[in-house]
C-alpha positions as CSV (number, residue, x, y, z in Angstrom):
1,M,-93.0,51.9,46.3
2,K,-93.5,48.3,47.4
3,K,-91.9,47.0,44.2
4,W,-88.9,49.3,44.7
5,L,-88.4,48.1,48.3
6,F,-88.7,44.5,47.2
7,G,-86.1,45.0,44.5
8,L,-83.7,46.7,47.0
9,L,-84.1,43.8,49.5
10,V,-83.3,41.2,46.7
11,L,-80.1,43.2,45.8
12,I,-79.0,43.3,49.5
13,L,-79.7,39.6,49.9
14,A,-77.7,38.7,46.8
15,A,-74.8,40.8,47.9
16,S,-74.8,39.2,51.3
17,V,-74.8,35.7,49.8
18,A,-71.9,36.6,47.5
19,A,-69.9,38.0,50.4
20,C,-70.4,34.8,52.3
21,G,-69.4,32.7,49.4
22,N,-66.1,34.6,49.1
23,K,-65.0,33.6,52.7
24,E,-62.3,30.8,52.6
25,E,-62.9,27.7,54.7
26,S,-59.8,27.0,56.9
27,S,-58.5,23.8,58.5
28,G,-55.5,23.2,60.8
29,G,-55.5,26.8,62.0
30,S,-55.3,30.1,60.0
31,S,-53.2,33.2,60.1
32,D,-54.5,36.7,61.0
33,N,-55.3,37.6,57.4
34,G,-57.5,34.6,56.9
35,D,-55.0,32.6,54.7
36,K,-55.4,28.8,55.1
37,T,-52.5,27.1,56.9
38,E,-51.8,23.6,55.8
39,E,-51.4,20.6,58.1
40,I,-48.5,18.1,57.8
41,K,-50.1,14.7,58.2
42,I,-48.0,11.9,59.7
43,G,-49.0,8.5,60.9
44,S,-47.9,6.1,63.7
45,I,-48.5,2.4,64.0
46,I,-47.8,1.2,67.6
47,D,-48.5,-2.0,69.6
48,A,-50.3,0.0,72.3
49,S,-52.2,-3.2,73.4
50,G,-51.6,-6.9,73.3
51,S,-48.5,-8.8,74.3
52,A,-46.1,-6.1,73.1
53,A,-47.9,-3.3,75.0
54,P,-45.1,-3.0,77.6
55,L,-43.0,-1.7,74.7
56,G,-45.6,0.0,72.6
57,K,-47.6,1.9,75.2
58,P,-44.7,4.2,76.2
59,E,-43.9,4.7,72.5
60,E,-47.5,5.8,71.8
61,E,-47.5,8.1,74.8
62,T,-44.2,9.6,73.8
63,I,-45.2,10.4,70.3
64,K,-48.4,12.0,71.3
65,M,-46.7,14.0,74.0
66,I,-44.1,15.4,71.5
67,I,-46.6,16.2,68.8
68,D,-48.8,18.2,71.3
69,E,-45.7,20.1,72.5
70,V,-44.6,20.9,69.0
71,N,-48.1,22.1,67.9
72,D,-48.4,24.2,71.1
73,Q,-45.2,25.9,69.9
74,G,-46.6,26.6,66.5
75,G,-45.8,23.4,64.6
76,I,-43.2,23.2,61.8
77,D,-42.9,26.5,59.8
78,G,-46.3,27.5,61.0
79,K,-47.9,24.2,60.0
80,K,-49.5,22.1,62.6
81,I,-48.7,18.4,62.7
82,K,-51.7,16.1,62.3
83,L,-51.0,12.7,63.9
84,I,-53.0,9.7,62.9
85,S,-52.2,7.0,65.5
86,I,-53.1,3.4,64.9
87,D,-52.9,0.6,67.5
88,S,-51.7,-2.5,65.8
89,K,-52.6,-4.6,68.9
90,S,-49.4,-6.7,68.7
91,D,-50.8,-8.3,65.6
92,Q,-49.0,-8.5,62.2
93,N,-52.2,-8.3,60.2
94,E,-53.4,-5.2,62.1
95,A,-50.0,-3.6,61.4
96,V,-50.2,-4.2,57.7
97,L,-53.8,-3.0,57.5
98,G,-52.7,0.1,59.4
99,M,-49.9,0.8,57.0
100,K,-52.3,0.4,54.0
101,K,-54.8,2.8,55.6
102,L,-52.1,5.5,56.3
103,I,-50.7,5.3,52.8
104,E,-53.8,4.8,50.7
105,Q,-56.6,6.5,52.6
106,E,-54.9,9.1,54.8
107,K,-52.0,9.8,52.4
108,V,-49.6,10.7,55.1
109,T,-46.2,12.3,54.5
110,A,-44.3,9.8,56.7
111,I,-44.9,7.0,59.2
112,V,-43.2,6.3,62.6
113,G,-43.8,3.0,64.4
114,G,-43.5,-0.8,64.3
115,T,-43.0,-1.7,67.9
116,I,-41.7,-5.3,67.2
117,S,-39.5,-6.5,64.4
118,G,-42.1,-8.9,62.9
119,N,-44.7,-6.2,62.5
120,S,-42.1,-3.7,61.1
121,L,-40.8,-6.3,58.5
122,A,-44.4,-7.0,57.4
123,M,-45.1,-3.3,56.9
124,I,-41.9,-2.4,55.0
125,P,-42.9,-3.6,51.5
126,L,-45.9,-1.3,51.5
127,A,-43.8,1.7,52.5
128,E,-41.0,0.9,50.0
129,K,-43.5,0.4,47.1
130,A,-45.4,3.6,47.9
131,Q,-42.1,5.5,48.5
132,V,-43.2,6.9,51.9
133,P,-40.5,7.5,54.5
134,Y,-40.9,5.0,57.3
135,I,-39.0,5.1,60.7
136,S,-39.2,1.8,62.6
137,L,-38.9,1.6,66.3
138,A,-37.9,-2.1,66.3
139,A,-34.5,-3.7,66.6
140,S,-33.9,-6.3,63.9
141,K,-31.0,-5.5,61.5
142,Q,-33.3,-6.9,58.7
143,I,-35.5,-3.9,59.0
144,N,-33.1,-1.3,57.5
145,N,-30.4,-3.5,56.1
146,P,-31.6,-7.0,55.0
147,D,-28.2,-7.8,53.7
148,D,-24.9,-5.9,53.9
149,N,-25.0,-4.9,50.2
150,S,-28.6,-3.7,49.7
151,P,-30.0,-1.3,52.4
152,R,-33.6,-0.3,52.1
153,E,-34.3,3.0,50.4
154,W,-37.3,4.4,52.4
155,T,-36.9,2.6,55.7
156,F,-35.1,4.0,58.8
157,K,-34.7,2.7,62.3
158,T,-34.0,4.2,65.8
159,A,-33.6,1.1,68.0
160,Q,-30.1,-0.4,68.2
161,G,-29.9,-3.3,65.8
162,D,-28.5,-6.9,66.4
163,D,-25.4,-5.8,64.6
164,V,-24.8,-3.3,67.4
165,V,-26.1,-5.2,70.4
166,I,-24.7,-8.7,69.8
167,P,-21.1,-7.5,69.6
168,K,-21.6,-5.7,72.9
169,L,-23.0,-8.8,74.5
170,L,-20.2,-11.0,73.2
171,E,-17.6,-8.5,74.3
172,Y,-19.0,-8.8,77.8
173,L,-18.9,-12.6,77.8
174,E,-15.3,-12.5,76.6
175,G,-14.3,-10.1,79.3
176,K,-15.9,-12.3,82.0
177,N,-14.3,-15.4,80.4
178,L,-17.7,-17.1,79.9
179,K,-16.9,-19.2,76.9
180,K,-19.6,-22.0,76.9
181,V,-23.1,-20.5,76.7
182,A,-26.7,-21.6,76.2
183,W,-28.5,-19.5,73.5
184,L,-32.3,-19.2,74.0
185,S,-34.3,-17.0,71.7
186,V,-37.9,-16.2,71.1
187,A,-39.4,-17.9,68.0
188,N,-40.1,-14.8,65.9
189,S,-38.3,-12.3,63.6
190,Y,-36.6,-10.6,66.6
191,G,-35.2,-13.9,67.9
192,T,-34.2,-15.2,64.4
193,S,-32.4,-12.0,63.6
194,G,-30.5,-11.9,66.9
195,H,-29.5,-15.6,66.5
196,E,-28.2,-15.1,62.9
197,E,-25.9,-12.2,64.2
198,F,-24.8,-14.3,67.2
199,E,-23.9,-17.3,65.0
200,K,-22.0,-15.0,62.6
201,L,-19.9,-13.3,65.3
202,K,-19.5,-15.7,68.3
203,G,-16.4,-17.4,66.9
204,D,-14.6,-14.0,66.8
205,Y,-14.9,-13.8,70.6
206,G,-14.1,-17.4,71.3
207,I,-17.7,-18.1,72.4
208,E,-19.2,-21.6,71.9
209,S,-22.9,-22.4,72.2
210,V,-23.3,-25.7,74.0
211,I,-27.1,-25.7,73.4
212,E,-29.5,-23.6,71.4
213,E,-33.2,-23.5,71.9
214,E,-36.3,-21.5,70.9
215,F,-39.3,-20.5,73.0
216,E,-42.7,-19.1,71.9
217,A,-43.6,-15.5,72.5
218,T,-46.7,-16.8,74.3
219,V,-44.6,-19.2,76.6
220,N,-46.0,-19.7,80.1
221,D,-43.7,-22.5,81.2
222,A,-40.3,-23.2,79.8
223,K,-39.1,-25.8,82.3
224,S,-38.9,-28.8,79.9
225,M,-36.7,-26.8,77.6
226,L,-34.6,-25.6,80.5
227,T,-34.1,-29.1,81.8
228,R,-32.2,-29.8,78.6
229,V,-30.2,-26.6,79.0
230,K,-29.2,-27.6,82.6
231,K,-27.9,-31.0,81.3
232,A,-25.7,-29.1,78.8
233,N,-23.9,-27.4,81.7
234,P,-23.5,-23.9,80.3
235,E,-21.3,-21.3,82.0
236,A,-23.9,-18.6,81.2
237,I,-27.3,-18.4,79.6
238,I,-28.3,-15.9,76.9
239,V,-32.1,-15.1,76.7
240,W,-33.0,-13.2,73.6
241,G,-36.5,-11.9,73.7
242,T,-38.7,-9.1,75.0
243,A,-40.2,-8.4,78.4
244,Q,-43.1,-10.7,78.7
245,E,-41.7,-14.0,77.4
246,S,-38.2,-13.4,78.7
247,A,-39.6,-12.8,82.2
248,V,-41.2,-16.3,82.1
249,V,-38.0,-18.0,81.0
250,T,-35.9,-16.0,83.6
251,K,-38.2,-17.1,86.4
252,N,-38.1,-20.7,85.2
253,I,-34.3,-20.7,85.0
254,R,-34.1,-19.9,88.7
255,E,-36.9,-22.2,89.7
256,I,-35.1,-25.3,88.3
257,G,-31.9,-24.3,90.2
258,L,-29.8,-23.1,87.3
259,D,-27.4,-20.8,89.1
260,V,-25.3,-19.3,86.3
261,P,-25.1,-15.7,84.9
262,I,-28.1,-14.7,82.8
263,I,-27.4,-12.2,79.9
264,E,-30.4,-10.9,78.1
265,S,-31.3,-8.7,75.1
266,H,-32.1,-5.0,75.2
267,G,-35.7,-6.1,74.7
268,I,-36.2,-6.4,78.4
269,G,-35.5,-2.7,79.2
270,T,-38.8,-1.9,80.8
271,K,-40.1,-2.0,84.4
272,E,-42.7,-4.6,83.3
273,F,-39.9,-7.2,83.0
274,I,-38.8,-6.6,86.6
275,E,-42.4,-6.8,87.8
276,L,-43.1,-10.0,85.8
277,A,-39.8,-11.8,86.7
278,G,-39.9,-10.7,90.3
279,D,-36.8,-11.7,92.4
280,A,-35.5,-13.7,89.5
281,A,-34.7,-10.5,87.6
282,N,-32.0,-9.6,90.2
283,G,-28.6,-10.3,88.7
284,V,-29.7,-10.2,85.1
285,I,-27.3,-8.4,82.9
286,F,-28.2,-6.8,79.5
287,P,-26.9,-4.2,77.0
288,A,-29.3,-1.2,76.6
289,G,-29.3,2.5,76.0
290,K,-28.2,4.8,78.7
291,L,-31.6,6.2,79.8
292,L,-32.0,3.5,82.4
293,V,-28.9,4.6,84.3
294,V,-28.8,8.3,83.4
295,D,-28.1,9.3,87.0
296,E,-24.9,7.3,87.0
297,L,-23.6,8.9,83.8
298,D,-20.6,11.2,83.9
299,D,-21.6,14.9,83.3
300,S,-19.3,14.9,80.3
301,D,-21.6,12.3,78.5
302,Q,-23.1,14.2,75.6
303,Q,-26.4,12.4,75.9
304,K,-27.0,13.1,79.6
305,E,-28.8,16.4,79.2
306,E,-31.2,15.1,76.6
307,L,-31.8,11.9,78.6
308,K,-32.7,13.8,81.7
309,K,-35.0,16.2,79.7
310,F,-36.9,13.3,78.2
311,K,-37.1,11.4,81.5
312,T,-38.4,14.5,83.4
313,S,-41.0,15.3,80.7
314,Y,-42.3,11.8,80.4
315,E,-42.5,11.0,84.1
316,N,-44.1,14.3,85.0
317,K,-46.8,13.8,82.4
318,F,-47.5,10.1,82.9
319,D,-46.4,9.5,86.5
320,K,-44.4,6.3,85.6
321,A,-40.8,5.5,84.7
322,A,-39.6,6.5,81.3
323,S,-38.4,3.5,79.2
324,T,-35.9,2.9,76.4
325,F,-38.8,2.1,74.1
326,G,-40.4,5.5,74.6
327,G,-36.8,6.7,73.9
328,H,-36.9,5.0,70.5
329,A,-40.1,6.8,69.7
330,Y,-38.7,10.1,71.0
331,D,-35.7,9.7,68.6
332,G,-38.0,8.7,65.7
333,I,-40.4,11.5,65.9
334,Y,-37.7,14.2,66.5
335,I,-35.5,12.9,63.6
336,L,-38.6,13.1,61.4
337,L,-39.6,16.6,62.7
338,N,-36.0,17.9,62.1
339,A,-36.1,16.5,58.5
340,L,-39.5,18.1,57.9
341,E,-38.2,21.5,59.1
342,E,-35.2,21.1,56.7
343,A,-37.0,19.6,53.6
344,G,-40.7,20.2,54.0
345,A,-43.3,17.6,53.1
346,D,-41.9,16.6,49.7
347,K,-41.3,12.9,50.2
348,D,-38.1,12.6,48.1
349,K,-36.5,15.6,49.8
350,L,-37.7,14.3,53.2
351,R,-36.1,10.9,52.5
352,E,-32.8,12.7,51.6
353,A,-32.9,14.8,54.8
354,L,-33.5,11.7,57.0
355,E,-30.6,10.0,55.3
356,S,-28.4,13.0,56.0
357,T,-29.1,13.0,59.8
358,K,-25.8,13.8,61.5
359,G,-24.9,14.3,65.1
360,F,-28.5,14.0,66.4
361,V,-28.1,13.5,70.1
362,G,-31.1,11.3,71.1
363,I,-32.2,8.9,73.7
364,S,-30.9,5.7,72.0
365,G,-27.6,7.3,71.1
366,V,-26.0,9.8,68.8
367,F,-27.3,9.2,65.3
368,N,-25.1,9.6,62.2
369,M,-27.0,8.1,59.2
370,E,-25.6,7.4,55.8
371,A,-26.9,6.0,52.5
372,D,-25.9,2.5,53.5
373,D,-26.8,3.0,57.2
374,H,-30.3,4.1,58.0
375,N,-29.8,3.4,61.7
376,G,-26.7,5.4,62.4
377,L,-25.9,4.0,65.9
378,K,-22.7,2.4,67.1
379,S,-21.8,0.3,70.1
380,D,-21.1,3.4,72.2
381,S,-24.9,3.9,72.3
382,L,-25.1,1.0,74.7
383,T,-24.0,0.3,78.2
384,M,-24.2,-3.0,80.2
385,I,-26.9,-2.8,82.9
386,E,-27.5,-5.1,85.9
387,I,-30.7,-5.4,87.8
388,K,-30.1,-5.1,91.5
389,D,-32.9,-5.1,94.1
390,G,-35.4,-4.4,91.4
391,E,-33.5,-1.4,90.0
392,W,-31.3,-0.7,87.0
393,K,-27.7,-0.3,87.8
394,K,-24.7,0.4,85.6
395,G,-22.9,-3.0,85.1
396,E,-19.3,-3.5,85.9
C-alpha cells in the first residue's frame, strides 16, 4: 500500500511540474488568452542636463508624457511602447555612446532625439550605417540634407532648418529696411550652419554684413567682441545661438550702449532666455514656431487646435510654460507613432512611412515630407515674435 501511494504521489508531482512548464512567460502585457504581446522598443537621446538643458528637458518630458498616454490607451495595435531614454548631458561623446547603446545593445526600432545640432550630426553616421530610422529634434540643415543633391536616407528632422529660418529673418530685415547688419553666431555646428545659409542668401535681400564674429557656447562676457561690433556701426545685430549663450551676448549688447534692433534665431524660444537676459530681452525679435503666441492666432489657423492641446497637456502636467523645443519632440514622437501604426516595426517599411508623412499638423508646423525633404516644413511654419515686458508677442 505504501509503495502504491508513493508511486501515485510521484505521478501527481510529475504532472504538476509538466503543467507549470507549459505556461508561457509574458512581457509587455498579455491578452486574456495568455498570448504574449510584443513590445515596440524605441529610444530617445536628449540633453536633459548640461548647457542645453533649457532645450532638452522639455523635450524629454514631452516624449515621456506622450508615451505614457499612448500606452495607457493600449499602445500601437495592442503593443506597448517601451521607451529607453538616455540623457546625453549636452556632450557629443555621450550622445554617440548613447546611440551605440540603443542600436547595438537595446536593438531599438527607431530613435528620436538630438537636442542640439552638433550632437545630432555626430550620431547620424551610426544611424545611417545601421539603417535605423532616426528623427532629430535639432535645427541645422546639415542634419537631414548635407547638400542639396544628397539627402540622408534614414535621418529625419522636426525643427525648422536654417534653410527655412534664415529666409524669414532676411525677409524681416528687408521689410524694415535694415540693410547693414552685424552677424554674431555661436562657434559650433548650429552657428556654422546658420552662417552658411545667411552668407548664401543675404545678397538676394540686399543685406550686407558690416562685421561678422563668433562667440563660444560657454561665453560669460562678450564685451570685447561687441566693442568691435559697435565701431562697425550696424543698423541691426543678428545673434545666432541658443538660450544660454545668446542671453549673455544680448545683455552685453545693451550694457555697452548698443541701441539697435536685435534679431535672434529660433534657438532662444524658451522662457530661460528671458530669465537669463532679464530686461535686455525686451525688444528682441526672432522667428519661431507659433506655439509661443498661440492665443494671438486667428481661429482659422489649422495649427491652433493642436497647439492649444499640447500647451494645456504639458502645462497641466509639469506646471511650467510649454516651449517650442518640447514641440519639436511632440512632432517627432507622433510622426514616429503614426508611421509605426501604418508600417509596423519593420525598419525598411517604417522609413518609407516616415518619408511619406503628409499633412501632419504638428507644433512646429504642417509637415509634408518627400524623398528629398526629410523635414517637410516651409516658411509658413514660422512667425516673427517680439519679447515685450518679459512675454512673447506676435511681431509686426
